[in-house]
C-alpha positions as a printed NumPy array, in Angstrom:
array([[  0.   ,   0.   ,   0.   ],
       [  1.408,   3.418,  -0.933],
       [  1.734,   6.371,   1.417],
       [ -0.698,   8.473,  -0.556],
       [ -3.416,   5.849,  -0.353],
       [ -3.025,   5.128,   3.367],
       [ -2.651,   8.671,   4.785],
       [ -4.389,  11.802,   3.501],
       [ -2.015,  14.476,   2.242],
       [ -3.266,  17.155,   4.624],
       [ -2.632,  14.862,   7.608],
       [  0.838,  14.075,   6.36 ],
       [  1.593,  17.783,   6.026],
       [  0.599,  18.275,   9.674],
       [  2.698,  15.333,  10.86 ],
       [  5.862,  16.389,   9.024],
       [  6.671,  19.516,  11.102],
       [  5.935,  17.561,  14.291],
       [  8.257,  14.78 ,  13.188],
       [ 11.015,  17.225,  12.326],
       [ 10.577,  18.967,  15.694],
       [ 10.716,  15.663,  17.545],
       [ 13.859,  14.678,  15.656],
       [ 15.51 ,  18.015,  16.517],
       [ 14.533,  17.613,  20.171],
       [ 15.936,  14.077,  20.214],
       [ 19.197,  15.269,  18.704],
       [ 19.45 ,  18.026,  21.347],
       [ 18.882,  15.522,  24.162],
       [ 21.537,  13.198,  22.772],
       [ 24.005,  16.08 ,  22.56 ],
       [ 23.189,  17.091,  26.136],
       [ 23.705,  13.528,  27.389],
       [ 27.008,  13.241,  25.503],
       [ 28.369,  16.492,  26.958],
       [ 27.163,  15.562,  30.45 ],
       [ 28.843,  12.161,  30.261],
       [ 32.083,  13.701,  29.001],
       [ 32.175,  16.295,  31.78 ],
       [ 31.367,  13.704,  34.458],
       [ 34.249,  11.562,  33.181],
       [ 36.54 ,  14.594,  33.294],
       [ 35.416,  15.196,  36.87 ],
       [ 36.22 ,  11.595,  37.807],
       [ 39.707,  11.955,  36.299],
       [ 40.263,  15.139,  38.344],
       [ 38.936,  13.323,  41.421],
       [ 41.398,  10.444,  40.902],
       [ 44.293,  12.89 ,  40.479],
       [ 43.2  ,  14.76 ,  43.601],
       [ 42.994,  11.489,  45.522],
       [ 46.575,  10.69 ,  44.552],
       [ 47.804,  14.254,  45.01 ],
       [ 45.664,  15.982,  47.675],
       [ 47.349,  19.324,  47.085],
       [ 45.684,  19.638,  43.673],
       [ 43.924,  23.05 ,  43.675],
       [ 40.165,  22.867,  43.437],
       [ 40.158,  25.711,  40.906],
       [ 40.916,  23.081,  38.258],
       [ 37.173,  22.325,  38.227],
       [ 36.196,  25.895,  37.286],
       [ 36.941,  25.798,  33.504],
       [ 34.818,  22.675,  33.127],
       [ 31.924,  24.337,  34.969],
       [ 32.145,  27.175,  32.441],
       [ 32.077,  24.647,  29.575],
       [ 29.053,  22.994,  31.183],
       [ 27.285,  26.36 ,  31.351],
       [ 27.859,  26.861,  27.632],
       [ 26.767,  23.445,  26.386],
       [ 24.416,  21.881,  28.952],
       [ 20.816,  22.49 ,  29.909],
       [ 20.28 ,  24.029,  33.37 ],
       [ 19.33 ,  20.648,  34.922],
       [ 22.345,  18.851,  33.46 ],
       [ 24.608,  21.699,  34.565],
       [ 23.397,  21.407,  38.155],
       [ 23.928,  17.628,  38.101],
       [ 27.481,  17.967,  36.794],
       [ 28.233,  20.852,  39.168],
       [ 26.81 ,  18.879,  42.09 ],
       [ 29.081,  15.987,  41.156],
       [ 32.105,  18.253,  41.237],
       [ 31.13 ,  19.715,  44.626],
       [ 30.637,  16.166,  45.976],
       [ 34.079,  15.103,  44.759],
       [ 35.685,  18.126,  46.403],
       [ 33.866,  17.371,  49.644],
       [ 35.041,  13.735,  49.7  ],
       [ 38.678,  14.691,  49.051],
       [ 38.494,  17.381,  51.744],
       [ 37.022,  15.059,  54.401],
       [ 39.214,  12.026,  53.65 ],
       [ 42.493,  13.422,  52.376],
       [ 42.664,  16.976,  53.7  ],
       [ 40.66 ,  17.139,  56.952],
       [ 43.256,  19.393,  58.507],
       [ 42.773,  22.057,  55.822],
       [ 39.056,  22.685,  55.172],
       [ 38.348,  24.075,  51.726],
       [ 34.985,  25.711,  52.376],
       [ 36.001,  28.915,  50.568],
       [ 37.046,  27.002,  47.446],
       [ 33.747,  25.08 ,  47.396],
       [ 31.711,  28.253,  47.888],
       [ 33.623,  29.896,  45.047],
       [ 32.925,  26.952,  42.733],
       [ 29.258,  26.926,  43.761],
       [ 29.093,  30.631,  42.867],
       [ 30.502,  29.906,  39.41 ],
       [ 27.893,  27.161,  38.985],
       [ 25.077,  29.552,  39.901],
       [ 26.35 ,  32.2  ,  37.469],
       [ 26.697,  29.715,  34.625],
       [ 23.258,  28.303,  35.468],
       [ 21.768,  31.738,  34.702],
       [ 23.666,  31.751,  31.404],
       [ 22.434,  28.242,  30.628],
       [ 18.814,  29.231,  31.279],
       [ 19.182,  32.172,  28.907],
       [ 20.533,  29.89 ,  26.18 ],
       [ 17.786,  27.354,  26.845],
       [ 15.164,  30.014,  26.147],
       [ 16.856,  30.722,  22.817],
       [ 17.14 ,  27.01 ,  22.039],
       [ 20.857,  27.247,  21.209],
       [ 24.058,  25.906,  22.694],
       [ 27.628,  27.14 ,  22.851],
       [ 28.376,  30.458,  21.185],
       [ 25.648,  30.151,  18.564],
       [ 23.415,  32.547,  20.508],
       [ 25.974,  35.342,  20.206],
       [ 26.512,  34.451,  16.547],
       [ 22.792,  34.799,  15.918],
       [ 22.71 ,  38.267,  17.457],
       [ 25.754,  39.334,  15.441],
       [ 24.033,  38.101,  12.284],
       [ 20.83 ,  39.97 ,  13.182],
       [ 22.814,  43.159,  13.791],
       [ 24.625,  42.819,  10.467],
       [ 21.359,  42.206,   8.625],
       [ 19.814,  45.308,  10.165],
       [ 22.804,  47.389,   9.087],
       [ 22.685,  45.885,   5.592],
       [ 19.129,  47.154,   5.152],
       [ 20.451,  50.676,   5.635],
       [ 23.038,  50.508,   2.866],
       [ 22.211,  53.025,   0.152],
       [ 22.249,  52.06 ,  -3.525],
       [ 24.622,  53.705,  -5.954],
       [ 23.272,  56.948,  -7.391],
       [ 23.963,  58.522, -10.797],
       [ 26.435,  61.341, -11.28 ],
       [ 25.494,  64.565,  -9.551],
       [ 23.486,  62.798,  -6.834],
       [ 24.805,  61.944,  -3.377],
       [ 23.319,  60.36 ,  -0.252],
       [ 24.674,  59.509,   3.182],
       [ 23.28 ,  57.916,   6.318],
       [ 24.419,  57.912,   9.927],
       [ 22.78 ,  55.761,  12.61 ],
       [ 24.014,  55.916,  16.206],
       [ 22.463,  53.813,  18.975],
       [ 21.946,  54.883,  22.567],
       [ 25.03 ,  54.342,  24.747],
       [ 26.882,  52.761,  21.824],
       [ 24.796,  49.562,  21.872],
       [ 24.816,  47.23 ,  18.88 ],
       [ 21.104,  47.623,  18.153],
       [ 19.165,  50.793,  17.48 ],
       [ 15.5  ,  51.693,  17.362],
       [ 16.274,  53.95 ,  14.368],
       [ 16.938,  52.442,  10.97 ],
       [ 17.038,  53.275,   7.27 ],
       [ 15.759,  51.268,   4.309],
       [ 16.477,  52.387,   0.741],
       [ 16.083,  51.083,  -2.789],
       [ 16.447,  52.155,  -6.399],
       [ 14.023,  51.112,  -9.122],
       [ 14.999,  48.549, -11.745],
       [ 15.279,  51.214, -14.44 ],
       [ 17.439,  53.336, -12.142],
       [ 15.208,  56.395, -12.313],
       [ 13.565,  56.336,  -8.887],
       [ 15.303,  56.426,  -5.522],
       [ 13.249,  55.691,  -2.412],
       [ 14.334,  55.903,   1.2  ],
       [ 12.459,  55.591,   4.49 ],
       [ 13.806,  56.588,   7.901],
       [ 12.036,  54.901,  10.83 ],
       [ 12.107,  55.384,  14.591],
       [ 10.648,  52.405,  16.475],
       [  9.29 ,  52.882,  19.995],
       [ 11.945,  52.161,  22.599],
       [ 15.67 ,  52.415,  22.043],
       [ 18.827,  50.36 ,  21.847],
       [ 18.554,  46.609,  22.437],
       [ 14.943,  46.919,  23.629],
       [ 13.882,  48.067,  20.153],
       [ 16.388,  45.96 ,  18.208],
       [ 14.146,  42.972,  17.497],
       [ 11.237,  45.195,  16.435],
       [ 13.594,  47.188,  14.22 ],
       [ 14.801,  44.042,  12.507],
       [ 11.301,  42.713,  11.891],
       [  9.974,  46.048,  10.675],
       [ 12.973,  46.787,   8.469],
       [ 12.472,  43.479,   6.671],
       [  8.788,  44.213,   6.13 ],
       [  9.39 ,  47.769,   4.908],
       [ 12.201,  46.551,   2.678],
       [  9.66 ,  44.299,   0.979],
       [  7.161,  47.141,   0.572],
       [  9.628,  49.771,  -0.604],
       [  9.606,  50.016,  -4.378],
       [  6.682,  47.605,  -4.656],
       [  4.012,  50.042,  -3.433],
       [  3.035,  53.32 ,  -5.02 ],
       [  4.698,  56.109,  -2.984],
       [  1.331,  57.477,  -1.84 ],
       [  0.388,  54.005,  -0.528],
       [  3.62 ,  53.123,   1.245],
       [  2.913,  54.616,   4.684],
       [ -0.628,  53.213,   4.65 ],
       [  0.713,  49.718,   3.973],
       [  3.339,  50.135,   6.718],
       [  0.646,  51.276,   9.151],
       [ -1.52 ,  48.249,   8.362],
       [  1.446,  45.941,   8.912],
       [  2.181,  47.35 ,  12.369],
       [ -1.477,  47.136,  13.381],
       [ -1.453,  43.411,  12.557],
       [  1.529,  42.773,  14.848],
       [ -0.353,  43.719,  18.053],
       [  2.882,  44.756,  19.788],
       [  2.571,  46.142,  23.312],
       [  4.63 ,  49.118,  22.149],
       [  3.643,  48.754,  18.544],
       [  4.053,  52.26 ,  17.219],
       [  6.749,  53.872,  15.109],
       [  7.392,  57.13 ,  13.299],
       [  8.624,  57.256,   9.723],
       [  9.413,  59.644,   6.895],
       [  9.367,  58.347,   3.315],
       [ 10.847,  60.031,   0.24 ],
       [ 10.587,  59.004,  -3.41 ],
       [ 12.853,  60.959,  -5.782],
       [ 12.849,  61.119,  -9.571],
       [ 16.583,  61.14 , -10.282],
       [ 16.025,  62.404, -13.817],
       [ 14.205,  65.615, -12.863],
       [ 14.812,  66.071,  -9.12 ],
       [ 11.078,  66.017,  -8.386],
       [ 10.224,  64.153,  -5.214],
       [  7.31 ,  63.299,  -2.981],
       [  7.599,  63.099,   0.79 ],
       [  5.263,  61.802,   3.489],
       [  5.581,  61.608,   7.265],
       [  3.983,  59.427,   9.939],
       [  4.403,  61.248,  13.246],
       [  8.022,  61.991,  12.354],
       [  9.97 ,  65.252,  12.862],
       [  9.696,  67.391,   9.717],
       [ 12.392,  67.078,   7.079],
       [ 14.409,  70.144,   6.111],
       [ 15.54 ,  71.263,   2.648],
       [ 18.308,  73.61 ,   1.639],
       [ 17.409,  75.773,  -1.361],
       [ 20.544,  76.82 ,  -3.183],
       [ 18.761,  79.683,  -4.926],
       [ 17.741,  81.435,  -1.714],
       [ 20.594,  80.093,   0.407],
       [ 18.153,  79.182,   3.174],
       [ 16.976,  76.042,   4.967],
       [ 13.242,  75.33 ,   4.932],
       [ 11.313,  73.097,   7.364],
       [  8.897,  70.846,   5.444],
       [  6.095,  70.529,   7.957],
       [  3.113,  70.168,   5.641],
       [  3.456,  66.418,   4.887],
       [  2.408,  65.079,   8.298],
       [  0.3  ,  62.125,   9.358],
       [ -0.389,  59.973,  12.456],
       [  2.031,  57.483,  13.996],
       [  2.371,  54.081,  12.388],
       [  0.532,  51.271,  14.185],
       [ -1.935,  53.413,  16.15 ],
       [ -4.961,  54.315,  13.999],
       [ -6.91 ,  52.113,  11.582],
       [ -7.416,  53.533,   8.083],
       [ -5.011,  56.392,   8.759],
       [ -4.554,  58.957,   5.989],
       [ -1.087,  60.223,   5.081],
       [ -0.784,  63.488,   3.174],
       [  2.196,  63.876,   0.88 ],
       [  4.044,  66.935,  -0.336],
       [  5.483,  67.321,  -3.856],
       [  8.716,  69.269,  -4.24 ],
       [ 11.945,  69.437,  -6.237],
       [ 15.643,  69.134,  -5.447],
       [ 17.521,  71.442,  -7.767],
       [ 21.25 ,  71.569,  -8.318],
       [ 23.014,  72.594,  -5.124],
       [ 19.951,  71.697,  -3.016],
       [ 20.002,  69.248,  -0.101],
       [ 17.384,  67.275,   1.845],
       [ 17.871,  66.144,   5.451],
       [ 15.791,  63.484,   7.218],
       [ 16.401,  62.867,  10.916],
       [ 14.91 ,  61.18 ,  13.983],
       [ 13.799,  62.875,  17.178],
       [ 16.999,  61.841,  18.984],
       [ 18.843,  64.431,  16.894],
       [ 16.673,  67.362,  17.998],
       [ 14.977,  66.334,  21.242],
       [ 16.187,  67.358,  24.66 ],
       [ 14.593,  66.624,  28.017],
       [ 14.433,  70.283,  29.053],
       [ 14.08 ,  71.972,  25.648],
       [ 11.207,  72.46 ,  23.235],
       [ 11.408,  70.486,  19.985],
       [ 11.536,  73.647,  17.893],
       [ 14.636,  74.735,  19.804],
       [ 16.276,  71.44 ,  18.882],
       [ 15.346,  71.884,  15.219],
       [ 16.799,  75.398,  15.221],
       [ 19.983,  74.077,  16.787],
       [ 20.251,  71.37 ,  14.121],
       [ 19.686,  73.955,  11.375],
       [ 22.575,  75.943,  12.822],
       [ 24.801,  72.9  ,  12.449],
       [ 23.407,  72.324,   8.939],
       [ 24.211,  75.904,   7.994],
       [ 27.886,  75.211,   8.614],
       [ 27.658,  72.322,   6.144],
       [ 26.703,  74.737,   3.373],
       [ 30.077,  76.478,   3.676],
       [ 32.143,  73.319,   4.105],
       [ 30.274,  70.949,   1.811],
       [ 27.602,  68.344,   2.534],
       [ 29.945,  65.322,   2.402],
       [ 30.129,  63.771,   5.865],
       [ 27.22 ,  65.939,   6.984],
       [ 25.052,  63.069,   8.218],
       [ 27.651,  62.019,  10.79 ],
       [ 28.279,  65.602,  11.832],
       [ 24.585,  66.26 ,  12.433],
       [ 24.334,  63.051,  14.487],
       [ 27.33 ,  64.129,  16.538],
       [ 25.771,  67.539,  17.199],
       [ 22.626,  66.033,  18.801],
       [ 21.907,  67.592,  22.191],
       [ 20.722,  64.219,  23.56 ],
       [ 24.207,  62.793,  22.999],
       [ 24.466,  59.065,  23.607],
       [ 21.318,  58.91 ,  25.742],
       [ 19.086,  58.305,  22.711],
       [ 19.159,  56.662,  19.296],
       [ 19.99 ,  59.092,  16.495],
       [ 19.785,  58.787,  12.73 ],
       [ 20.245,  61.189,   9.813],
       [ 19.818,  60.77 ,   6.058],
       [ 21.263,  63.485,   3.819],
       [ 20.587,  63.681,   0.07 ],
       [ 22.016,  66.411,  -2.169],
       [ 22.8  ,  67.351,  -5.766],
       [ 25.889,  68.95 ,  -7.204]])
């Protein structure tokens, strides 16, 4: 009898993930048993050496407790650590009764407790060894890769600078950019997720992937609406974000800009030599209101003009009004006009009054 005739396909499709999960769980248990057995054997070897040479320092157990914390489940770690403590106790009572080693045993027990906390953290992630750290490094690198800007044609330039609070690896601010297949359109979105640093890192990664899929695939006037609908479906406890989205025609310099609760962009007009705050294209936060409407503004970047997008960490201060922060940033931007816009994104980030206490991000686009 064939498989297809004995088991319906839809039942087989339900059983397959369960079977794969069970196989993975079985493999993890076998690995845990193997490591536990190896470390117990190592402990017995140390015990035999200590029996023959009672002056063997008990600190020799410590590296193997650390290894156990990296590769064993919390229960297995406690069993192995308990074995080591028992061996030390036997050697102390039988071979070294005149020199109690209570301090050494307390120290080893402390190491076991610390590594037990590490083991529990890894158990929640479902990883062993250093793979947990490798996963976070990979997530960080992927988030940064989303912010890489595409190459632009001659006469066009763009820079980004993203700085996380207190120099942490993850930031609640991120940039996603793309260029159309025919090379004519350049789109960029700057997002500020609720929270900051590591707390917002996972939400930033998830949202950046989603917005990366939407960018260039949605009409510009539909992009923020689609992003808002996505956040509403996530049902996050702190599920809101601000964003500013720009779509530029690289052939003419015409662009459209829309904002979702984000600080207003600023544009330098080479003809007048002045910076202008673009406050008319404003809409509600992403992930808060159903069927939100986002108004867009239509403008042009001429030769010598520049456009600056930034997050609130660049202009906000605990004891200052937001407009004061914007004016302060415009003062720093004015100095860029005399010295050139290259490197301006990093300089504006560095000039933020909040300093390292908040995430900061700047996108600068200009034409020669």
